[in-house]
PyMOL commands that place a pseudoatom at each C-alpha (Angstrom):
pseudoatom trace, name=CA, resn=UNK, resi=1, chain=A, elem=C, hetatm=0, pos=[0.000, 0.000, 0.000]
pseudoatom trace, name=CA, resn=UNK, resi=2, chain=A, elem=C, hetatm=0, pos=[1.307, 3.395, -0.973]
pseudoatom trace, name=CA, resn=UNK, resi=3, chain=A, elem=C, hetatm=0, pos=[-1.439, 5.640, 0.356]
pseudoatom trace, name=CA, resn=UNK, resi=4, chain=A, elem=C, hetatm=0, pos=[0.413, 6.695, 3.488]
pseudoatom trace, name=CA, resn=UNK, resi=5, chain=A, elem=C, hetatm=0, pos=[2.307, 9.685, 2.110]
pseudoatom trace, name=CA, resn=UNK, resi=6, chain=A, elem=C, hetatm=0, pos=[-0.551, 10.971, -0.071]
pseudoatom trace, name=CA, resn=UNK, resi=7, chain=A, elem=C, hetatm=0, pos=[1.839, 12.401, -2.677]
pseudoatom trace, name=CA, resn=UNK, resi=8, chain=A, elem=C, hetatm=0, pos=[0.412, 10.956, -5.881]
pseudoatom trace, name=CA, resn=UNK, resi=9, chain=A, elem=C, hetatm=0, pos=[-2.866, 9.999, -7.542]
pseudoatom trace, name=CA, resn=UNK, resi=10, chain=A, elem=C, hetatm=0, pos=[-2.467, 6.297, -6.769]
pseudoatom trace, name=CA, resn=UNK, resi=11, chain=A, elem=C, hetatm=0, pos=[-2.076, 7.026, -3.070]
pseudoatom trace, name=CA, resn=UNK, resi=12, chain=A, elem=C, hetatm=0, pos=[-5.297, 9.067, -3.125]
pseudoatom trace, name=CA, resn=UNK, resi=13, chain=A, elem=C, hetatm=0, pos=[-7.124, 6.194, -4.781]
pseudoatom trace, name=CA, resn=UNK, resi=14, chain=A, elem=C, hetatm=0, pos=[-5.761, 3.737, -2.222]
pseudoatom trace, name=CA, resn=UNK, resi=15, chain=A, elem=C, hetatm=0, pos=[-6.875, 6.025, 0.597]
pseudoatom trace, name=CA, resn=UNK, resi=16, chain=A, elem=C, hetatm=0, pos=[-10.391, 6.224, -0.847]
pseudoatom trace, name=CA, resn=UNK, resi=17, chain=A, elem=C, hetatm=0, pos=[-10.507, 2.455, -1.272]
pseudoatom trace, name=CA, resn=UNK, resi=18, chain=A, elem=C, hetatm=0, pos=[-9.445, 1.627, 2.255]
pseudoatom trace, name=CA, resn=UNK, resi=19, chain=A, elem=C, hetatm=0, pos=[-11.892, 4.138, 3.732]
pseudoatom trace, name=CA, resn=UNK, resi=20, chain=A, elem=C, hetatm=0, pos=[-14.733, 2.739, 1.615]
pseudoatom trace, name=CA, resn=UNK, resi=21, chain=A, elem=C, hetatm=0, pos=[-13.816, -0.829, 2.580]
pseudoatom trace, name=CA, resn=UNK, resi=22, chain=A, elem=C, hetatm=0, pos=[-13.980, -0.133, 6.325]
pseudoatom trace, name=CA, resn=UNK, resi=23, chain=A, elem=C, hetatm=0, pos=[-17.132, 1.966, 6.677]
pseudoatom trace, name=CA, resn=UNK, resi=24, chain=A, elem=C, hetatm=0, pos=[-18.748, -0.987, 8.440]
pseudoatom trace, name=CA, resn=UNK, resi=25, chain=A, elem=C, hetatm=0, pos=[-16.076, -0.778, 11.114]
pseudoatom trace, name=CA, resn=UNK, resi=26, chain=A, elem=C, hetatm=0, pos=[-17.015, 2.840, 11.836]
pseudoatom trace, name=CA, resn=UNK, resi=27, chain=A, elem=C, hetatm=0, pos=[-20.730, 2.022, 11.974]
pseudoatom trace, name=CA, resn=UNK, resi=28, chain=A, elem=C, hetatm=0, pos=[-20.196, -0.828, 14.442]
pseudoatom trace, name=CA, resn=UNK, resi=29, chain=A, elem=C, hetatm=0, pos=[-18.086, 1.311, 16.787]
pseudoatom trace, name=CA, resn=UNK, resi=30, chain=A, elem=C, hetatm=0, pos=[-20.468, 4.273, 16.548]
pseudoatom trace, name=CA, resn=UNK, resi=31, chain=A, elem=C, hetatm=0, pos=[-23.477, 2.067, 17.282]
pseudoatom trace, name=CA, resn=UNK, resi=32, chain=A, elem=C, hetatm=0, pos=[-21.875, 0.654, 20.420]
pseudoatom trace, name=CA, resn=UNK, resi=33, chain=A, elem=C, hetatm=0, pos=[-20.826, 4.061, 21.710]
pseudoatom trace, name=CA, resn=UNK, resi=34, chain=A, elem=C, hetatm=0, pos=[-24.217, 5.612, 20.918]
pseudoatom trace, name=CA, resn=UNK, resi=35, chain=A, elem=C, hetatm=0, pos=[-25.837, 3.236, 23.411]
pseudoatom trace, name=CA, resn=UNK, resi=36, chain=A, elem=C, hetatm=0, pos=[-23.543, 4.490, 26.156]
pseudoatom trace, name=CA, resn=UNK, resi=37, chain=A, elem=C, hetatm=0, pos=[-23.393, 8.202, 25.359]
pseudoatom trace, name=CA, resn=UNK, resi=38, chain=A, elem=C, hetatm=0, pos=[-27.076, 8.486, 24.486]
pseudoatom trace, name=CA, resn=UNK, resi=39, chain=A, elem=C, hetatm=0, pos=[-26.109, 10.223, 21.237]
pseudoatom trace, name=CA, resn=UNK, resi=40, chain=A, elem=C, hetatm=0, pos=[-27.545, 9.583, 17.784]
pseudoatom trace, name=CA, resn=UNK, resi=41, chain=A, elem=C, hetatm=0, pos=[-25.548, 6.820, 16.065]
pseudoatom trace, name=CA, resn=UNK, resi=42, chain=A, elem=C, hetatm=0, pos=[-25.591, 8.735, 12.774]
pseudoatom trace, name=CA, resn=UNK, resi=43, chain=A, elem=C, hetatm=0, pos=[-23.815, 11.705, 14.384]
pseudoatom trace, name=CA, resn=UNK, resi=44, chain=A, elem=C, hetatm=0, pos=[-21.132, 9.446, 15.848]
pseudoatom trace, name=CA, resn=UNK, resi=45, chain=A, elem=C, hetatm=0, pos=[-20.677, 7.710, 12.492]
pseudoatom trace, name=CA, resn=UNK, resi=46, chain=A, elem=C, hetatm=0, pos=[-19.789, 11.040, 10.866]
pseudoatom trace, name=CA, resn=UNK, resi=47, chain=A, elem=C, hetatm=0, pos=[-17.206, 11.704, 13.586]
pseudoatom trace, name=CA, resn=UNK, resi=48, chain=A, elem=C, hetatm=0, pos=[-15.908, 8.152, 13.269]
pseudoatom trace, name=CA, resn=UNK, resi=49, chain=A, elem=C, hetatm=0, pos=[-15.204, 8.654, 9.570]
pseudoatom trace, name=CA, resn=UNK, resi=50, chain=A, elem=C, hetatm=0, pos=[-12.701, 11.358, 10.526]
pseudoatom trace, name=CA, resn=UNK, resi=51, chain=A, elem=C, hetatm=0, pos=[-10.885, 8.832, 12.710]
pseudoatom trace, name=CA, resn=UNK, resi=52, chain=A, elem=C, hetatm=0, pos=[-10.972, 6.282, 9.891]
pseudoatom trace, name=CA, resn=UNK, resi=53, chain=A, elem=C, hetatm=0, pos=[-9.386, 8.732, 7.453]
pseudoatom trace, name=CA, resn=UNK, resi=54, chain=A, elem=C, hetatm=0, pos=[-6.671, 9.601, 9.976]
pseudoatom trace, name=CA, resn=UNK, resi=55, chain=A, elem=C, hetatm=0, pos=[-5.987, 5.899, 10.489]
pseudoatom trace, name=CA, resn=UNK, resi=56, chain=A, elem=C, hetatm=0, pos=[-5.749, 5.305, 6.733]
pseudoatom trace, name=CA, resn=UNK, resi=57, chain=A, elem=C, hetatm=0, pos=[-3.314, 8.206, 6.332]
pseudoatom trace, name=CA, resn=UNK, resi=58, chain=A, elem=C, hetatm=0, pos=[-1.055, 7.046, 9.168]
pseudoatom trace, name=CA, resn=UNK, resi=59, chain=A, elem=C, hetatm=0, pos=[-1.200, 3.259, 8.725]
pseudoatom trace, name=CA, resn=UNK, resi=60, chain=A, elem=C, hetatm=0, pos=[2.114, 1.508, 8.110]
pseudoatom trace, name=CA, resn=UNK, resi=61, chain=A, elem=C, hetatm=0, pos=[1.408, -1.966, 6.688]
pseudoatom trace, name=CA, resn=UNK, resi=62, chain=A, elem=C, hetatm=0, pos=[5.056, -2.975, 7.017]
pseudoatom trace, name=CA, resn=UNK, resi=63, chain=A, elem=C, hetatm=0, pos=[4.540, -3.226, 10.765]
pseudoatom trace, name=CA, resn=UNK, resi=64, chain=A, elem=C, hetatm=0, pos=[2.495, -6.353, 10.208]
pseudoatom trace, name=CA, resn=UNK, resi=65, chain=A, elem=C, hetatm=0, pos=[-0.721, -5.158, 11.889]
pseudoatom trace, name=CA, resn=UNK, resi=66, chain=A, elem=C, hetatm=0, pos=[-4.156, -5.613, 10.382]
pseudoatom trace, name=CA, resn=UNK, resi=67, chain=A, elem=C, hetatm=0, pos=[-5.579, -2.249, 9.398]
pseudoatom trace, name=CA, resn=UNK, resi=68, chain=A, elem=C, hetatm=0, pos=[-8.678, -2.861, 11.523]
pseudoatom trace, name=CA, resn=UNK, resi=69, chain=A, elem=C, hetatm=0, pos=[-6.529, -3.508, 14.605]
pseudoatom trace, name=CA, resn=UNK, resi=70, chain=A, elem=C, hetatm=0, pos=[-4.772, -0.187, 14.051]
pseudoatom trace, name=CA, resn=UNK, resi=71, chain=A, elem=C, hetatm=0, pos=[-7.904, 1.768, 13.142]
pseudoatom trace, name=CA, resn=UNK, resi=72, chain=A, elem=C, hetatm=0, pos=[-10.287, 0.851, 15.974]
pseudoatom trace, name=CA, resn=UNK, resi=73, chain=A, elem=C, hetatm=0, pos=[-8.489, 2.849, 18.728]
pseudoatom trace, name=CA, resn=UNK, resi=74, chain=A, elem=C, hetatm=0, pos=[-8.211, 5.903, 16.448]
pseudoatom trace, name=CA, resn=UNK, resi=75, chain=A, elem=C, hetatm=0, pos=[-11.884, 5.788, 15.452]
pseudoatom trace, name=CA, resn=UNK, resi=76, chain=A, elem=C, hetatm=0, pos=[-12.971, 5.303, 19.066]
pseudoatom trace, name=CA, resn=UNK, resi=77, chain=A, elem=C, hetatm=0, pos=[-10.633, 8.037, 20.281]
pseudoatom trace, name=CA, resn=UNK, resi=78, chain=A, elem=C, hetatm=0, pos=[-11.872, 10.508, 17.673]
pseudoatom trace, name=CA, resn=UNK, resi=79, chain=A, elem=C, hetatm=0, pos=[-15.491, 10.009, 18.725]
pseudoatom trace, name=CA, resn=UNK, resi=80, chain=A, elem=C, hetatm=0, pos=[-14.725, 10.386, 22.440]
pseudoatom trace, name=CA, resn=UNK, resi=81, chain=A, elem=C, hetatm=0, pos=[-12.497, 13.414, 21.844]
pseudoatom trace, name=CA, resn=UNK, resi=82, chain=A, elem=C, hetatm=0, pos=[-14.989, 15.352, 19.753]
pseudoatom trace, name=CA, resn=UNK, resi=83, chain=A, elem=C, hetatm=0, pos=[-17.844, 14.611, 22.147]
pseudoatom trace, name=CA, resn=UNK, resi=84, chain=A, elem=C, hetatm=0, pos=[-15.777, 15.991, 25.001]
pseudoatom trace, name=CA, resn=UNK, resi=85, chain=A, elem=C, hetatm=0, pos=[-14.749, 19.034, 22.956]
pseudoatom trace, name=CA, resn=UNK, resi=86, chain=A, elem=C, hetatm=0, pos=[-18.329, 19.928, 22.054]
pseudoatom trace, name=CA, resn=UNK, resi=87, chain=A, elem=C, hetatm=0, pos=[-19.256, 19.864, 25.710]
pseudoatom trace, name=CA, resn=UNK, resi=88, chain=A, elem=C, hetatm=0, pos=[-21.402, 16.730, 25.677]
pseudoatom trace, name=CA, resn=UNK, resi=89, chain=A, elem=C, hetatm=0, pos=[-19.653, 15.485, 28.803]
pseudoatom trace, name=CA, resn=UNK, resi=90, chain=A, elem=C, hetatm=0, pos=[-18.714, 18.760, 30.519]
pseudoatom trace, name=CA, resn=UNK, resi=91, chain=A, elem=C, hetatm=0, pos=[-20.433, 19.009, 33.888]
pseudoatom trace, name=CA, resn=UNK, resi=92, chain=A, elem=C, hetatm=0, pos=[-19.897, 21.838, 36.372]
pseudoatom trace, name=CA, resn=UNK, resi=93, chain=A, elem=C, hetatm=0, pos=[-18.551, 21.163, 39.856]
pseudoatom trace, name=CA, resn=UNK, resi=94, chain=A, elem=C, hetatm=0, pos=[-21.775, 22.348, 41.515]
pseudoatom trace, name=CA, resn=UNK, resi=95, chain=A, elem=C, hetatm=0, pos=[-23.855, 20.074, 39.285]
pseudoatom trace, name=CA, resn=UNK, resi=96, chain=A, elem=C, hetatm=0, pos=[-21.601, 17.131, 40.135]
pseudoatom trace, name=CA, resn=UNK, resi=97, chain=A, elem=C, hetatm=0, pos=[-22.202, 17.896, 43.808]
pseudoatom trace, name=CA, resn=UNK, resi=98, chain=A, elem=C, hetatm=0, pos=[-25.979, 18.019, 43.276]
pseudoatom trace, name=CA, resn=UNK, resi=99, chain=A, elem=C, hetatm=0, pos=[-25.808, 14.761, 41.329]
pseudoatom trace, name=CA, resn=UNK, resi=100, chain=A, elem=C, hetatm=0, pos=[-24.049, 13.053, 44.239]
pseudoatom trace, name=CA, resn=UNK, resi=101, chain=A, elem=C, hetatm=0, pos=[-26.694, 14.305, 46.693]
pseudoatom trace, name=CA, resn=UNK, resi=102, chain=A, elem=C, hetatm=0, pos=[-29.558, 13.157, 44.476]
pseudoatom trace, name=CA, resn=UNK, resi=103, chain=A, elem=C, hetatm=0, pos=[-27.972, 9.775, 43.773]
pseudoatom trace, name=CA, resn=UNK, resi=104, chain=A, elem=C, hetatm=0, pos=[-27.501, 9.224, 47.504]
pseudoatom trace, name=CA, resn=UNK, resi=105, chain=A, elem=C, hetatm=0, pos=[-31.117, 10.248, 48.103]
pseudoatom trace, name=CA, resn=UNK, resi=106, chain=A, elem=C, hetatm=0, pos=[-32.268, 7.779, 45.432]
pseudoatom trace, name=CA, resn=UNK, resi=107, chain=A, elem=C, hetatm=0, pos=[-30.394, 4.953, 47.141]
pseudoatom trace, name=CA, resn=UNK, resi=108, chain=A, elem=C, hetatm=0, pos=[-31.776, 5.859, 50.578]
pseudoatom trace, name=CA, resn=UNK, resi=109, chain=A, elem=C, hetatm=0, pos=[-35.333, 6.107, 49.244]
pseudoatom trace, name=CA, resn=UNK, resi=110, chain=A, elem=C, hetatm=0, pos=[-34.997, 2.760, 47.456]
pseudoatom trace, name=CA, resn=UNK, resi=111, chain=A, elem=C, hetatm=0, pos=[-33.668, 1.150, 50.629]
pseudoatom trace, name=CA, resn=UNK, resi=112, chain=A, elem=C, hetatm=0, pos=[-36.522, 2.526, 52.749]
pseudoatom trace, name=CA, resn=UNK, resi=113, chain=A, elem=C, hetatm=0, pos=[-39.450, 2.228, 50.328]
pseudoatom trace, name=CA, resn=UNK, resi=114, chain=A, elem=C, hetatm=0, pos=[-38.358, -0.662, 48.138]
pseudoatom trace, name=CA, resn=UNK, resi=115, chain=A, elem=C, hetatm=0, pos=[-38.903, 1.324, 44.931]
pseudoatom trace, name=CA, resn=UNK, resi=116, chain=A, elem=C, hetatm=0, pos=[-37.285, 4.094, 42.928]
pseudoatom trace, name=CA, resn=UNK, resi=117, chain=A, elem=C, hetatm=0, pos=[-38.454, 7.620, 43.814]
pseudoatom trace, name=CA, resn=UNK, resi=118, chain=A, elem=C, hetatm=0, pos=[-40.291, 9.984, 41.507]
pseudoatom trace, name=CA, resn=UNK, resi=119, chain=A, elem=C, hetatm=0, pos=[-38.634, 13.311, 40.729]
pseudoatom trace, name=CA, resn=UNK, resi=120, chain=A, elem=C, hetatm=0, pos=[-41.165, 15.100, 42.947]
pseudoatom trace, name=CA, resn=UNK, resi=121, chain=A, elem=C, hetatm=0, pos=[-40.252, 12.781, 45.826]
pseudoatom trace, name=CA, resn=UNK, resi=122, chain=A, elem=C, hetatm=0, pos=[-36.554, 13.425, 45.265]
pseudoatom trace, name=CA, resn=UNK, resi=123, chain=A, elem=C, hetatm=0, pos=[-37.283, 17.141, 45.346]
pseudoatom trace, name=CA, resn=UNK, resi=124, chain=A, elem=C, hetatm=0, pos=[-39.030, 16.794, 48.697]
pseudoatom trace, name=CA, resn=UNK, resi=125, chain=A, elem=C, hetatm=0, pos=[-36.357, 14.426, 50.037]
pseudoatom trace, name=CA, resn=UNK, resi=126, chain=A, elem=C, hetatm=0, pos=[-33.399, 16.676, 49.124]
pseudoatom trace, name=CA, resn=UNK, resi=127, chain=A, elem=C, hetatm=0, pos=[-35.006, 20.093, 49.475]
pseudoatom trace, name=CA, resn=UNK, resi=128, chain=A, elem=C, hetatm=0, pos=[-33.972, 20.904, 45.896]
pseudoatom trace, name=CA, resn=UNK, resi=129, chain=A, elem=C, hetatm=0, pos=[-36.381, 22.508, 43.450]
pseudoatom trace, name=CA, resn=UNK, resi=130, chain=A, elem=C, hetatm=0, pos=[-37.940, 20.179, 40.879]
pseudoatom trace, name=CA, resn=UNK, resi=131, chain=A, elem=C, hetatm=0, pos=[-35.817, 21.727, 38.116]
pseudoatom trace, name=CA, resn=UNK, resi=132, chain=A, elem=C, hetatm=0, pos=[-32.634, 21.351, 40.154]
pseudoatom trace, name=CA, resn=UNK, resi=133, chain=A, elem=C, hetatm=0, pos=[-33.393, 17.686, 40.824]
pseudoatom trace, name=CA, resn=UNK, resi=134, chain=A, elem=C, hetatm=0, pos=[-34.059, 17.065, 37.124]
pseudoatom trace, name=CA, resn=UNK, resi=135, chain=A, elem=C, hetatm=0, pos=[-30.738, 18.633, 36.142]
pseudoatom trace, name=CA, resn=UNK, resi=136, chain=A, elem=C, hetatm=0, pos=[-28.921, 16.653, 38.839]
pseudoatom trace, name=CA, resn=UNK, resi=137, chain=A, elem=C, hetatm=0, pos=[-30.426, 13.356, 37.658]
pseudoatom trace, name=CA, resn=UNK, resi=138, chain=A, elem=C, hetatm=0, pos=[-29.422, 14.098, 34.071]
pseudoatom trace, name=CA, resn=UNK, resi=139, chain=A, elem=C, hetatm=0, pos=[-25.905, 14.994, 35.224]
pseudoatom trace, name=CA, resn=UNK, resi=140, chain=A, elem=C, hetatm=0, pos=[-25.646, 11.763, 37.235]
pseudoatom trace, name=CA, resn=UNK, resi=141, chain=A, elem=C, hetatm=0, pos=[-26.668, 9.739, 34.193]
pseudoatom trace, name=CA, resn=UNK, resi=142, chain=A, elem=C, hetatm=0, pos=[-24.169, 11.593, 32.013]
pseudoatom trace, name=CA, resn=UNK, resi=143, chain=A, elem=C, hetatm=0, pos=[-21.324, 10.943, 34.462]
pseudoatom trace, name=CA, resn=UNK, resi=144, chain=A, elem=C, hetatm=0, pos=[-22.232, 7.264, 34.609]
pseudoatom trace, name=CA, resn=UNK, resi=145, chain=A, elem=C, hetatm=0, pos=[-22.164, 7.117, 30.819]
pseudoatom trace, name=CA, resn=UNK, resi=146, chain=A, elem=C, hetatm=0, pos=[-18.701, 8.702, 30.733]
pseudoatom trace, name=CA, resn=UNK, resi=147, chain=A, elem=C, hetatm=0, pos=[-17.399, 6.110, 33.180]
pseudoatom trace, name=CA, resn=UNK, resi=148, chain=A, elem=C, hetatm=0, pos=[-18.886, 3.278, 31.141]
pseudoatom trace, name=CA, resn=UNK, resi=149, chain=A, elem=C, hetatm=0, pos=[-17.403, 4.575, 27.894]
pseudoatom trace, name=CA, resn=UNK, resi=150, chain=A, elem=C, hetatm=0, pos=[-13.962, 5.070, 29.416]
pseudoatom trace, name=CA, resn=UNK, resi=151, chain=A, elem=C, hetatm=0, pos=[-14.053, 1.525, 30.806]
pseudoatom trace, name=CA, resn=UNK, resi=152, chain=A, elem=C, hetatm=0, pos=[-15.388, 0.004, 27.607]
pseudoatom trace, name=CA, resn=UNK, resi=153, chain=A, elem=C, hetatm=0, pos=[-12.832, -1.873, 25.582]
pseudoatom trace, name=CA, resn=UNK, resi=154, chain=A, elem=C, hetatm=0, pos=[-13.625, -1.856, 21.903]
pseudoatom trace, name=CA, resn=UNK, resi=155, chain=A, elem=C, hetatm=0, pos=[-11.283, -4.089, 19.945]
pseudoatom trace, name=CA, resn=UNK, resi=156, chain=A, elem=C, hetatm=0, pos=[-11.059, -4.887, 16.271]
pseudoatom trace, name=CA, resn=UNK, resi=157, chain=A, elem=C, hetatm=0, pos=[-12.136, -8.481, 16.848]
pseudoatom trace, name=CA, resn=UNK, resi=158, chain=A, elem=C, hetatm=0, pos=[-15.254, -7.372, 18.724]
pseudoatom trace, name=CA, resn=UNK, resi=159, chain=A, elem=C, hetatm=0, pos=[-16.552, -5.293, 15.823]
pseudoatom trace, name=CA, resn=UNK, resi=160, chain=A, elem=C, hetatm=0, pos=[-15.548, -7.314, 12.759]
pseudoatom trace, name=CA, resn=UNK, resi=161, chain=A, elem=C, hetatm=0, pos=[-16.426, -10.869, 13.695]
pseudoatom trace, name=CA, resn=UNK, resi=162, chain=A, elem=C, hetatm=0, pos=[-19.032, -10.871, 10.963]
pseudoatom trace, name=CA, resn=UNK, resi=163, chain=A, elem=C, hetatm=0, pos=[-17.985, -9.058, 7.768]
pseudoatom trace, name=CA, resn=UNK, resi=164, chain=A, elem=C, hetatm=0, pos=[-16.563, -5.802, 6.482]
pseudoatom trace, name=CA, resn=UNK, resi=165, chain=A, elem=C, hetatm=0, pos=[-20.082, -4.401, 6.150]
pseudoatom trace, name=CA, resn=UNK, resi=166, chain=A, elem=C, hetatm=0, pos=[-22.708, -4.441, 8.892]
pseudoatom trace, name=CA, resn=UNK, resi=167, chain=A, elem=C, hetatm=0, pos=[-25.338, -7.141, 8.757]
pseudoatom trace, name=CA, resn=UNK, resi=168, chain=A, elem=C, hetatm=0, pos=[-28.782, -5.682, 8.206]
pseudoatom trace, name=CA, resn=UNK, resi=169, chain=A, elem=C, hetatm=0, pos=[-31.201, -6.039, 11.089]
pseudoatom trace, name=CA, resn=UNK, resi=170, chain=A, elem=C, hetatm=0, pos=[-34.761, -6.463, 9.857]
pseudoatom trace, name=CA, resn=UNK, resi=171, chain=A, elem=C, hetatm=0, pos=[-37.853, -5.031, 11.501]
pseudoatom trace, name=CA, resn=UNK, resi=172, chain=A, elem=C, hetatm=0, pos=[-38.797, -8.625, 12.340]
pseudoatom trace, name=CA, resn=UNK, resi=173, chain=A, elem=C, hetatm=0, pos=[-35.513, -9.071, 14.248]
pseudoatom trace, name=CA, resn=UNK, resi=174, chain=A, elem=C, hetatm=0, pos=[-36.103, -5.842, 16.154]
pseudoatom trace, name=CA, resn=UNK, resi=175, chain=A, elem=C, hetatm=0, pos=[-39.719, -6.710, 16.870]
pseudoatom trace, name=CA, resn=UNK, resi=176, chain=A, elem=C, hetatm=0, pos=[-38.683, -10.050, 18.360]
pseudoatom trace, name=CA, resn=UNK, resi=177, chain=A, elem=C, hetatm=0, pos=[-36.159, -8.411, 20.681]
pseudoatom trace, name=CA, resn=UNK, resi=178, chain=A, elem=C, hetatm=0, pos=[-38.500, -5.569, 21.664]
pseudoatom trace, name=CA, resn=UNK, resi=179, chain=A, elem=C, hetatm=0, pos=[-41.231, -8.090, 22.508]
pseudoatom trace, name=CA, resn=UNK, resi=180, chain=A, elem=C, hetatm=0, pos=[-38.879, -9.676, 25.050]
pseudoatom trace, name=CA, resn=UNK, resi=181, chain=A, elem=C, hetatm=0, pos=[-38.560, -6.430, 27.022]
pseudoatom trace, name=CA, resn=UNK, resi=182, chain=A, elem=C, hetatm=0, pos=[-40.615, -5.684, 30.125]
pseudoatom trace, name=CA, resn=UNK, resi=183, chain=A, elem=C, hetatm=0, pos=[-44.013, -4.039, 29.341]
pseudoatom trace, name=CA, resn=UNK, resi=184, chain=A, elem=C, hetatm=0, pos=[-43.084, -0.407, 30.056]
pseudoatom trace, name=CA, resn=UNK, resi=185, chain=A, elem=C, hetatm=0, pos=[-39.767, -0.673, 28.195]
pseudoatom trace, name=CA, resn=UNK, resi=186, chain=A, elem=C, hetatm=0, pos=[-41.554, -2.332, 25.276]
pseudoatom trace, name=CA, resn=UNK, resi=187, chain=A, elem=C, hetatm=0, pos=[-44.082, 0.513, 25.161]
pseudoatom trace, name=CA, resn=UNK, resi=188, chain=A, elem=C, hetatm=0, pos=[-41.308, 3.127, 25.197]
pseudoatom trace, name=CA, resn=UNK, resi=189, chain=A, elem=C, hetatm=0, pos=[-39.360, 1.449, 22.388]
pseudoatom trace, name=CA, resn=UNK, resi=190, chain=A, elem=C, hetatm=0, pos=[-42.433, 0.959, 20.194]
pseudoatom trace, name=CA, resn=UNK, resi=191, chain=A, elem=C, hetatm=0, pos=[-43.446, 4.602, 20.555]
pseudoatom trace, name=CA, resn=UNK, resi=192, chain=A, elem=C, hetatm=0, pos=[-39.893, 5.841, 19.999]
pseudoatom trace, name=CA, resn=UNK, resi=193, chain=A, elem=C, hetatm=0, pos=[-38.800, 3.631, 17.113]
pseudoatom trace, name=CA, resn=UNK, resi=194, chain=A, elem=C, hetatm=0, pos=[-42.014, 2.555, 15.400]
pseudoatom trace, name=CA, resn=UNK, resi=195, chain=A, elem=C, hetatm=0, pos=[-44.105, 5.681, 15.974]
pseudoatom trace, name=CA, resn=UNK, resi=196, chain=A, elem=C, hetatm=0, pos=[-41.105, 8.062, 15.733]
pseudoatom trace, name=CA, resn=UNK, resi=197, chain=A, elem=C, hetatm=0, pos=[-42.156, 10.014, 18.826]
pseudoatom trace, name=CA, resn=UNK, resi=198, chain=A, elem=C, hetatm=0, pos=[-39.846, 12.238, 20.864]
pseudoatom trace, name=CA, resn=UNK, resi=199, chain=A, elem=C, hetatm=0, pos=[-38.969, 11.338, 24.445]
pseudoatom trace, name=CA, resn=UNK, resi=200, chain=A, elem=C, hetatm=0, pos=[-41.197, 14.173, 25.684]
pseudoatom trace, name=CA, resn=UNK, resi=201, chain=A, elem=C, hetatm=0, pos=[-44.168, 12.867, 23.685]
pseudoatom trace, name=CA, resn=UNK, resi=202, chain=A, elem=C, hetatm=0, pos=[-43.623, 9.350, 25.025]
pseudoatom trace, name=CA, resn=UNK, resi=203, chain=A, elem=C, hetatm=0, pos=[-43.391, 10.695, 28.577]
pseudoatom trace, name=CA, resn=UNK, resi=204, chain=A, elem=C, hetatm=0, pos=[-46.765, 12.444, 28.259]
pseudoatom trace, name=CA, resn=UNK, resi=205, chain=A, elem=C, hetatm=0, pos=[-48.472, 9.344, 26.854]
pseudoatom trace, name=CA, resn=UNK, resi=206, chain=A, elem=C, hetatm=0, pos=[-47.122, 6.924, 29.464]
pseudoatom trace, name=CA, resn=UNK, resi=207, chain=A, elem=C, hetatm=0, pos=[-47.344, 9.372, 32.357]
pseudoatom trace, name=CA, resn=UNK, resi=208, chain=A, elem=C, hetatm=0, pos=[-43.707, 9.427, 33.423]
pseudoatom trace, name=CA, resn=UNK, resi=209, chain=A, elem=C, hetatm=0, pos=[-40.938, 12.023, 33.167]
pseudoatom trace, name=CA, resn=UNK, resi=210, chain=A, elem=C, hetatm=0, pos=[-38.743, 12.574, 30.107]
pseudoatom trace, name=CA, resn=UNK, resi=211, chain=A, elem=C, hetatm=0, pos=[-35.753, 11.631, 32.257]
pseudoatom trace, name=CA, resn=UNK, resi=212, chain=A, elem=C, hetatm=0, pos=[-37.338, 8.264, 33.057]
pseudoatom trace, name=CA, resn=UNK, resi=213, chain=A, elem=C, hetatm=0, pos=[-38.068, 7.686, 29.365]
pseudoatom trace, name=CA, resn=UNK, resi=214, chain=A, elem=C, hetatm=0, pos=[-34.418, 8.448, 28.590]
pseudoatom trace, name=CA, resn=UNK, resi=215, chain=A, elem=C, hetatm=0, pos=[-33.247, 5.935, 31.194]
pseudoatom trace, name=CA, resn=UNK, resi=216, chain=A, elem=C, hetatm=0, pos=[-35.633, 3.218, 30.018]
pseudoatom trace, name=CA, resn=UNK, resi=217, chain=A, elem=C, hetatm=0, pos=[-34.626, 3.758, 26.393]
pseudoatom trace, name=CA, resn=UNK, resi=218, chain=A, elem=C, hetatm=0, pos=[-30.910, 3.673, 27.165]
pseudoatom trace, name=CA, resn=UNK, resi=219, chain=A, elem=C, hetatm=0, pos=[-31.250, 0.485, 29.214]
pseudoatom trace, name=CA, resn=UNK, resi=220, chain=A, elem=C, hetatm=0, pos=[-33.395, -1.139, 26.520]
pseudoatom trace, name=CA, resn=UNK, resi=221, chain=A, elem=C, hetatm=0, pos=[-30.911, -0.278, 23.774]
pseudoatom trace, name=CA, resn=UNK, resi=222, chain=A, elem=C, hetatm=0, pos=[-28.139, -1.944, 25.744]
pseudoatom trace, name=CA, resn=UNK, resi=223, chain=A, elem=C, hetatm=0, pos=[-30.245, -5.070, 26.227]
pseudoatom trace, name=CA, resn=UNK, resi=224, chain=A, elem=C, hetatm=0, pos=[-31.122, -5.117, 22.532]
pseudoatom trace, name=CA, resn=UNK, resi=225, chain=A, elem=C, hetatm=0, pos=[-27.515, -4.635, 21.442]
pseudoatom trace, name=CA, resn=UNK, resi=226, chain=A, elem=C, hetatm=0, pos=[-26.539, -7.719, 23.451]
pseudoatom trace, name=CA, resn=UNK, resi=227, chain=A, elem=C, hetatm=0, pos=[-29.264, -9.837, 21.860]
pseudoatom trace, name=CA, resn=UNK, resi=228, chain=A, elem=C, hetatm=0, pos=[-28.762, -8.746, 18.255]
pseudoatom trace, name=CA, resn=UNK, resi=229, chain=A, elem=C, hetatm=0, pos=[-25.612, -9.557, 16.294]
pseudoatom trace, name=CA, resn=UNK, resi=230, chain=A, elem=C, hetatm=0, pos=[-24.794, -6.621, 14.049]
for i in range(1, 230): cmd.bond("trace and resi %d" % i, "trace and resi %d" % (i + 1))
show_as sticks, trace
zoom trace
């Protein structure tokens, strides 16, 4: 391969070819990270392509590594880096403090009552305003996501066990997995992905908060990703 230095037409063609050949790699990584960050997979795919191009430009085949082995860390790193830069994971110190208080209150309430508290109950329990509790819960979820992403190991083997291109998942496959979810989660996923409703719309229909819808959706996506081979 002569695409590394990018000095002639052949190298440009080789660069285009290797990028085109490994788009499935980017999609697989982006899909996995989207479940953790709560971001749209399509947005992460676009960022991932930047990492793929960088990997193609820097790859040295004479080292004996598979391109996919070399590219996965760069694609993953590019996605994480740009999400941090755009402020998706920037949380103020005061909000982190509120998140810790609310999370502790949730645990205490669960221990005493045997169920998770509503936002209004958390507000009463902590003395925070409803809006402050909502922001704290969202911050706590975001911090948990960051920890999960940083701990997650994404290797080349884990994303290319199938083929260079992603396997298509049919609506029948998705329906089968969704039907295995608990009733409320199933209702959320049907409204979100079959009725194309926003989280706020789903929350109003079911009678829960948007934050709860977000949590249910995120948990359901993780369960589904484990049951479906992409």
